[in-house]
C-alpha positions in Angstrom: -9.2 25.5 -46.6 -7.1 28.6 -47.2 -3.6 27.2 -47.8 -0.1 28.9 -47.9 2.6 26.9 -49.7 6.3 27.4 -48.8 8.9 25.9 -51.1 11.8 26.6 -53.3 13.4 23.5 -54.8 12.3 21.2 -57.6 10.5 18.8 -55.2 8.0 21.6 -54.5 6.9 22.2 -58.1 4.5 19.2 -58.5 3.1 20.0 -55.0 2.2 23.6 -55.8 0.8 22.5 -59.2 -1.7 20.2 -57.4 -2.6 22.9 -54.9 -3.2 25.4 -57.8 -5.5 22.9 -59.5 -7.5 22.1 -56.3 -11.2 22.9 -56.5 -11.8 22.4 -52.8 -9.0 24.6 -51.3 -7.6 28.1 -52.1 -3.9 28.7 -52.5 -3.7 32.2 -51.0 0.1 32.7 -51.3 3.4 31.0 -52.3 6.4 31.8 -50.1 9.7 31.1 -51.7 13.4 32.2 -51.6 14.5 35.5 -53.1 16.3 35.5 -56.4 19.9 34.4 -56.1 23.0 34.7 -58.3 23.4 31.7 -60.5 25.7 30.5 -63.3 29.2 31.6 -64.2 28.1 35.2 -64.6 26.3 35.1 -61.3 23.1 36.7 -62.7 20.1 36.9 -60.4 17.6 34.1 -61.2 14.5 32.8 -59.5 14.3 29.4 -57.7 12.4 26.6 -59.4 9.2 27.2 -57.5 9.0 30.9 -58.3 9.7 30.3 -61.9 7.1 27.5 -62.0 4.3 29.6 -60.4 4.9 32.5 -62.9 2.1 34.8 -61.9 -0.5 32.1 -61.1 -0.5 32.9 -57.4 0.8 35.7 -55.1 4.5 35.1 -54.4 6.3 36.3 -51.3 10.1 36.2 -51.0 11.2 37.1 -47.5 14.9 37.0 -46.6 13.9 35.7 -43.2 10.6 34.0 -42.8 10.8 34.4 -39.0 10.8 38.2 -39.1 7.8 39.6 -37.1 6.6 41.8 -39.9 6.5 38.9 -42.3 4.7 36.6 -39.9 2.1 39.4 -39.4 1.8 39.5 -43.2 1.0 35.8 -43.3 -1.4 36.1 -40.4 -3.3 38.7 -42.4 -3.9 36.0 -45.0 -5.8 33.9 -42.4 -4.4 30.5 -43.5 -6.0 27.3 -42.3 -3.0 25.2 -43.3 0.6 25.8 -44.4 2.3 23.2 -46.7 6.1 23.1 -46.9 8.3 21.3 -49.5 12.0 22.0 -49.8 11.7 25.6 -48.6 15.3 26.1 -47.3 14.7 28.1 -44.1 14.0 27.2 -40.5 10.4 27.9 -39.5 10.1 29.4 -36.0 7.5 28.6 -33.4 5.5 31.8 -34.2 5.0 30.6 -37.8 4.3 27.0 -36.8 1.6 28.2 -34.5 0.0 30.4 -37.1 -2.5 28.2 -39.0 -5.2 26.3 -36.9 -4.7 23.1 -39.0 -1.0 23.1 -38.5 2.1 23.1 -40.8 2.8 20.0 -42.8 6.0 19.1 -44.7 6.8 16.9 -47.7 10.1 15.1 -47.0 11.7 12.7 -49.6 12.8 9.9 -47.3 11.4 7.2 -45.1 11.6 9.1 -41.9 13.1 8.9 -39.4 15.9 7.9 -41.8 17.7 10.7 -43.6 16.6 13.7 -41.7 18.2 16.9 -43.2 18.7 18.9 -46.3 19.8 16.3 -48.8 18.0 13.0 -48.2 17.7 11.9 -51.9 21.4 12.5 -52.6 22.7 10.7 -49.5 20.3 7.8 -49.9 21.8 7.1 -53.4 25.4 7.9 -52.3 25.1 5.4 -49.5 23.9 2.6 -51.7 20.3 2.4 -50.4 18.0 0.2 -52.5 14.8 1.8 -51.1 13.6 5.2 -50.1 10.2 7.0 -50.1 8.3 10.1 -49.1 6.9 11.1 -45.7 4.3 13.8 -45.0 4.8 15.1 -41.4 3.6 17.8 -39.1 6.5 20.2 -38.6 7.9 20.9 -35.1 10.9 22.9 -34.1 13.2 19.9 -34.2 14.3 19.1 -37.8 12.2 16.6 -39.6 11.1 15.0 -36.3 7.3 15.6 -36.3 4.6 13.0 -36.5 4.2 11.1 -39.7 0.7 11.3 -41.4 1.5 9.7 -44.8 4.4 7.6 -45.9 5.1 5.4 -49.0 8.1 3.4 -50.0 9.9 3.8 -53.4 12.6 1.6 -54.9 16.0 3.0 -55.9 17.2 1.6 -59.2 20.8 0.4 -59.2 21.8 2.9 -62.0 19.6 5.9 -61.2 21.0 9.3 -60.4 19.8 11.6 -57.7 18.5 14.0 -60.4 16.2 11.3 -61.9 15.2 10.0 -58.4 14.2 13.6 -57.5 11.7 13.7 -60.4 10.2 10.4 -59.3 9.9 11.3 -55.6 8.5 14.8 -56.5 5.5 13.2 -58.2 5.0 10.8 -55.3 5.3 13.6 -52.8 2.6 15.6 -54.5 0.2 12.6 -54.5 0.8 11.9 -50.8 0.5 15.5 -49.9 -3.0 15.8 -51.5 -4.1 12.7 -49.6 -2.9 14.3 -46.4 -4.8 17.6 -47.2 -8.0 15.6 -47.8 -7.6 13.8 -44.5 -6.9 17.1 -42.6 -10.0 18.7 -44.2 -12.1 15.7 -43.2 -10.7 15.7 -39.7 -9.5 12.0 -39.8 -5.7 12.4 -39.7 -3.8 9.5 -38.2 -0.5 10.6 -36.6 2.5 8.2 -36.1 5.3 9.5 -33.8 8.8 8.9 -35.1 11.3 6.7 -33.3 14.2 9.1 -32.7 16.5 6.2 -31.9 16.3 5.1 -35.6 17.1 8.6 -37.0 19.9 9.1 -39.5 21.2 12.3 -41.0 21.4 13.7 -44.5 23.5 16.9 -44.0 23.7 19.7 -46.5 26.1 18.9 -49.3 29.4 20.7 -49.8 31.7 20.7 -52.8 34.3 18.6 -51.0 31.8 15.8 -50.5 32.3 15.1 -54.2 36.0 14.4 -54.1 36.8 10.9 -55.2 39.2 8.9 -53.1 40.4 6.0 -55.3 41.4 4.0 -52.2 37.7 3.5 -51.5 35.8 0.5 -53.0 34.5 1.0 -56.6 30.9 0.4 -55.6 31.1 3.2 -53.0 32.5 5.6 -55.5 30.0 4.6 -58.1 27.1 5.3 -55.7 28.6 8.7 -54.8 28.9 9.6 -58.5 25.2 8.8 -58.9 24.1 10.4 -55.7 26.0 13.7 -56.2 24.8 14.3 -59.7 24.4 17.0 -60.8 25.5 18.9 -57.6 28.1 19.0 -56.1 29.3 16.5 -58.7 32.2 14.0 -58.1 35.7 14.9 -59.2 39.4 14.0 -59.1 42.4 16.2 -59.3 44.7 15.7 -62.3 48.3 16.5 -61.3 49.5 17.3 -64.8 47.1 20.3 -65.0 48.1 22.1 -61.8 45.6 20.2 -59.7 42.6 21.1 -61.9 39.5 19.2 -61.1 37.9 16.8 -63.5 34.3 16.0 -62.9 33.0 12.4 -63.4 29.5 12.8 -64.9 29.0 9.1 -65.8 30.7 5.9 -64.8 30.1 2.2 -64.5 31.5 -0.7 -62.5 34.2 -2.6 -64.2 36.5 -5.6 -63.7 40.2 -5.4 -62.9 42.6 -4.8 -60.0 45.6 -2.6 -59.5 47.1 0.1 -57.4 44.4 2.7 -56.4 44.0 5.4 -59.0 45.9 3.6 -61.7 44.5 3.5 -65.3 44.1 -0.2 -66.2 42.9 0.5 -69.7 42.2 3.4 -72.0 40.3 3.2 -75.3 37.3 4.4 -77.2 35.0 3.0 -74.5 36.6 5.1 -71.8 39.1 4.4 -69.1 39.1 1.8 -66.3 40.6 3.0 -63.1 41.6 0.7 -60.2 40.0 1.4 -56.8 40.5 0.1 -53.3 38.3 -2.8 -54.3 37.3 -3.4 -57.9 37.5 -0.8 -60.7 35.4 1.9 -62.3 35.0 2.7 -66.0 34.9 6.5 -66.5 32.6 7.2 -69.4 31.8 11.0 -69.4 34.0 13.7 -67.9 34.1 17.5 -67.6 37.5 19.1 -67.0 37.4 22.3 -65.0 36.4 25.3 -67.2 35.5 23.1 -70.2 32.4 21.4 -71.6 31.4 17.8 -70.9 33.2 15.2 -73.1 33.6 11.5 -73.5 36.4 9.9 -71.5 38.0 8.9 -74.8 38.2 12.6 -75.9 39.6 13.5 -72.5 42.3 10.8 -72.9 43.3 12.2 -76.3 43.8 15.7 -74.9 45.4 14.7 -71.6 47.7 12.2 -73.2 47.0 9.6 -70.5 47.2 5.9 -71.0 47.5 2.5 -69.3 49.7 2.7 -66.1 49.2 6.4 -65.5 47.8 7.4 -62.2 45.0 9.9 -61.5 45.1 12.4 -58.6 
């Protein structure tokens, strides 16, 4: 088959690698996002998929994939199938109708759970113990198409969203190739989703990372893991004009006290009381500074037992 791949994020890299290596199908083009400003200096940089492909296939970077001239450009490539993984744009009906074998998508959740832009992050942040990958046919409703491949995957109690993304990316590539083989052979089994069971995984915003010490320690611990590395979880430190301090690494700890109160502060970090239980903060990053141990932060901030965090 002649295949077009559409993807931008890290999840798409193992998928496009498998498509490039295929001896039975031809990857005729990779569609990804245009270069965007990144880093503190806001220099233009390619997305993960474009950087990964690096000249091994023709790359197209439309600002809007639904533009009529771009759809005509794709039609000229005569694709049999379009594969999508973490592309980042809504695909209109004209594009979905283009390939005769349809448009399939790699989604890192057990659909219909966690439909949306950030399924891995929200699954970890909400304390799920299991997730997975689903391969679906795309329709105009977000992540609601028929499932053609699905496999479960455990979420380790201490894993971050970043590490889980690596795991699910590899699983997604494997399931995707199974789906492509079935489509080529004409023996696809479609399973409609139960919309009544659907849950959402909305796009993440910086404010999602704000730590509210009145919440249970387990909930905050899950959010710290789920929102690493972006948007990152943080608290405001009143003594520094409300500057934010990111919590890069934490662990559950024993102890009780008024929410936000430092229960202990030593070389092993600082234990902070939460709405239920406590958290040991291990690695922090004050705004505008490099990451450091909590012990190093304590030395500079002159904080100790009994002080309260913002």
